[in-house]
N, C-alpha and C positions, 0 to 999 in steps of 0.2 A: 810387497811387491799385489797389488792385484791382481787376480787371473781373470783374462776370458776369452772365451773360443775365439779363435784366428778362424776369420774368412779368408780365405785365399782368393781376393776382389781380381787380379790380371787372371791367375789360372782360370777359376773360375768361367769368368768371361769370356774368352780367348777357349775353351774347351769347347764352351757350347755353340760354336763357331769356327774353330778350324784344326789343323794340323800340323806337319812337318815335313818335308818334301825328299818323299820316298819319288816320285813322280811315277810310281808303278803304274803299267798299265797302257790301253790305249786310248783314246777321249771316247766313254759315256753320254751322252746329255748332256753336251756341249755347253746347252743354254740355261740349264738350272746350276751346270756347277759352275756358270760367269757369273750367274747372279747370285748366287751362294759368297762365292768367294766375295765378290765385287760387297755382300752386306757384312762381312768381312773384315774387309778395309777400310769400312767406311766408320767399325765398329773402333777398333786400334787406334784409327786418327781422332775419332772425340775421346776417344783413353788419352792419348798421348797429347792432346791438346790440353787436357784437362794437366797432364801432370807439368806439362812444359807451363801452364800457367803458376804455378804453385813452385816448381823448382827451377826454373827461365832454362830459357831455349836449346843449351848446349848439355840440359842434362834429365832429358828424356831416355828412359831404359825400362824395355820392354821385355817379356820370354819372346827363348828361341827355342830352337832346338838343344842348345848345351849349355841352358840359362834358365836358371829359377829365378822368376822378379816378384816379389810379393809388395804391396802398398798397405800399409797401414794410418790409423789414427788421421782420417782423411787427407789422404796422401803423402801426409810431412815425413814418416816413418817408412823407410823400406828396406828390404833385404833381397841380395843379390846371390845368391850361387853362381859360381864359375864354374862349370863342371868339368872343363877343359884346363885351365888354369889347377884349378883346387883352390879360388880363395872367396871365400865367404865376406861380402862387405855390409855391413851394417851402418848405416847411415840416418839420420834426422834435423829435420829444422826447427823440433819442437823448444819450446824455454823450457824444458824438463828433458834435456837431450839424456841424462843417467838413468832416468827411468822410463824413458821409453827405450833405449838404449839395450838395458837390462831385461826389460821384456821382451823384446826381438828377441836375443840372445837366446833366452833362455826355452819361449816356446820355438824356434828351431830348431833346436838341438832337441829339444822332444816331441815335433811331430813326427806322426804319425808315417806308417807303411801309407803307401798309394793307393792299396785297398782302397781302406778304411776311408781315405778322404773323398774317394771315386763314389762309393756309397754314401757319405751322410753332407758330402761338400762342407766339411768343416774337419779341422785335426780335434781327434778324440782320441785324446792318449787310451788306448788299450794296457793295463799295465801285464796283459798275457805276452804280449808281444814288444820286439826292440823297437827301440824310435828308428827311422827311416836313417839315420845319419850314424847310428851308433858304428862305433868302430871306423867309422871316417874322421871323426874329429878323437882328437887323445884331448884331457887336460890340465893343469901347470904340473900332474904328477904323471903324467903321460900315460892316463885312464880314459877308457872309453868311459862314454856318458850315457847314462841310463834313465837316473832319476831325478828327483826336480831338485833334490839336493845338491849333490853334484854338480847339475846345471849351473846354482843360482851360484857356488862359489865358484865356479871357474869363469861367471860372467864378470864377478865383481875383479876378481882377479883380471881377467882381459881390461879393465873399464881402469885399472888402477892405474896400468903399466902400458896399456894400447893404445891411450883415447888420444885419434887428431882430431886438430880443424881443418879446415879448407876455404875459401872464399869462394865462390862462383857467380862474378855479376855482384848483386843487390846482398846475394845470402852468404849467409855462413852456416856451412854446413860441417855437422861432427858427427865423426864415425871412425870405427874399430875394423879391422879386419883377422879374419880369424884362417889359419890355412887349413886344408884338410891333409891326410895322412899324405906321404908319398905316393904309395899304393892304392890311392883311391876308388880309381879306374876299377882295379881288380876288386878292391871291395865289396862295391857295388854289382862289378860279376854276379858274384859268388850268391848274392839273395835271388838273383832269375836262373841262376843254373841250373833249377833243377823245373823249372817251367822249360828252360830251353833243352832240357836230355829228353823231356816226355815230346816235344813237338817234333825233336831231332828223329824219334825211334817212332812216333806217327804218321811222318810224312817220308822219312828216308832221306834227310835231310843232313848233310853233315855237317855235327853241331859246330864243328870251328867257322865254319861258315856263318852261322845263325850268329854266332858270339862276332865274329868280327864284320857284320852288318849293322849287327846294333852298336857298336865301337862308333862305325864311323858316320851314324847316322845321328846318334844320340848320346854316346859317351856315355851309358846307361841313366840318361836323364829320365825317369816314367813319365817327366811331366813336359816331356817334347811339344812342342807345339811352332809351329810357324807359319806366315801367312802366305803360304803355297799350297795348303788346304793340306798335311797329314798330322799324324798323332802318334805320344805313344815312343815307347822303346825303337821298334821298327818304323817307326815312322809312315804308317798306313794311312791310306787313302782312304776315304768314305767313299768319291765316285768312280774310282780306278779298282783300286786290287780290290779293297772292301767289295766293291758292288760284284765281280767276278768270281769271288769265293761263294760271296752268297747261293748267286746263281746257278755255282757249280754244286752248292748243296741243297737247291731246290726252295731254296729261299727268293722273296721278292724285297727289291728294294735293296737298302743298305746298311749297315749296322751304325751306329749313331756314335757321337762323338762319346758319349760317356760309356759307350761298349768298348769303344776300341782305346780308350783311356785305363780300361783293365789291365793290367801287365798279360794275366792270364790271356784272354782274349788277344790281345796286340801282338802276342808273341804266336798265340795260335795260330793268327792272321798272316803276319805277317812270312812264319815258315810257308804256311799252306800255300802262299802267292811263289812263293821260291819253288815250291812242287810243278805248281800249276804251269811256273816258264819254263820245269827240267819236264815234263810232260805233256805238254800239249805247244807251247807256244815255241821252244825251242824245240819239239821232238824231233830224234834225226843226226843229232850232233854223237857222231860216235864218239871220241876222245875224251874221257871226265875230264881232263885239265880245260880241253877247251870249253865244253860244254858250261865250266864253274864261272871261266871269263864270260860266256857270253850273257850268265843267271845273275853273275853281277852286275853285268854294264845294263842289264833290261831293267833289272830292282831299280835303278836311277832312272833311265832313260826311254824305259819301254824296249819290248824286244824287234817291233815294227821297225826301229832305229837302226836297231844292230844288224837284221838281217839286211836291210838296203844298203848297207855299209859294199853287201859283195855283190846282191845282185836284187831287182826290183822283183823280181820269180822269187817267192820262193823255196822253192824244190831244188832250184840250180842256187840259193845262198847259200843250204843247207850241202848241197855237193862241193860246193866252192872249198867250203869249211872242213870239211873232212878230209879234205885234198891238200890243207894245210897241217904243217905243223903246229903246236898249242902255240908254240914262242912267235910262230907268222900271226896265228890269229889276235896273241897278245897287242904284237906290233901294229897290228892292221886298226884293233878300236881304237889303243891311246894315240894314232897320230890321223885317223879316216872320219871318228863318231863327229858328227854333226855339232854336239854339246861338246863346249872347254868342261861344263859340270862331269859331262860324264865318265870324259877321258881321265881328268882326275880320280874322280870316283874310283875307276879302277885300280889304279896306282894306288889310292893310299889303302883300300882294302888290301889289295896283294899284299901290300908291304904285312898290315896286319895280321895277315895268315901267318906269313913267313916267321911271326914274330912267337908265333902261337905252338 
């Protein structure tokens, strides 16, 4: 099988223009934000149209907060990792499906950790580093995959035993699926735990809360992107949270997308924003549990929307929150917040916290 460098076409295109929904903070420089987001949506629409022309109208798959998607071979072969279901799907329209699928399987199993990809805009296997999917996929002998020989052997095994075909319009798609290990989310979380612990200690934010936020936002997918302009593990927005943290640090402008796609920067910035919510936007809430509920919802939908549930006057809103029990605050947030997404977000993150 010939070796070639895998250019992460879709991920890089999106990383140059966007991220995923933390929706964190108030609106800043709204005209720029709208223009930038519109440009991204145009790019995605053009890319989706190219995919549709090749794969058909019902076969457009693009990356998202919890989905890694990569196209190769002039868009005729693709890899889709669903970080929630824990399934990797390899599909091709190629006339030589076995060759194309094997190459996709091997290179995906050996793909580098995110920092290498961000630095070089390509997969360049560093022999001193474990592959990103190490311990998340086990081969036919129930062994983790680190080297080319084991990856190639496993690819042959999968193609010999699990090869499938399906029809989609006029296309015949050849594909295989590989399941991640049952605890794949925890395996990914372990990779980033040192970064999370460091940020927790730096900003005095509960490590469990950071972990729960990341699981809810991206399922520990460091490549996470979305059309709502947020990026990385903690789905940090450039124009809102990113701008706020830069301003707090005496910097002008906002972080670049490449900067935010580095997990080290992303966890640091996302946790810094949680600290900003805690010490500035929501300062004055006395009960730590009530404060945590307010921080969670504010991370998703902004602190202003949280406080307005209780009063249009900030000080009065804080006083009302302090007069309530944490359970009363929780119930008000999950029943009265203007955004259904934010209401569901609090429920989801709270359930994750309960299980940690």
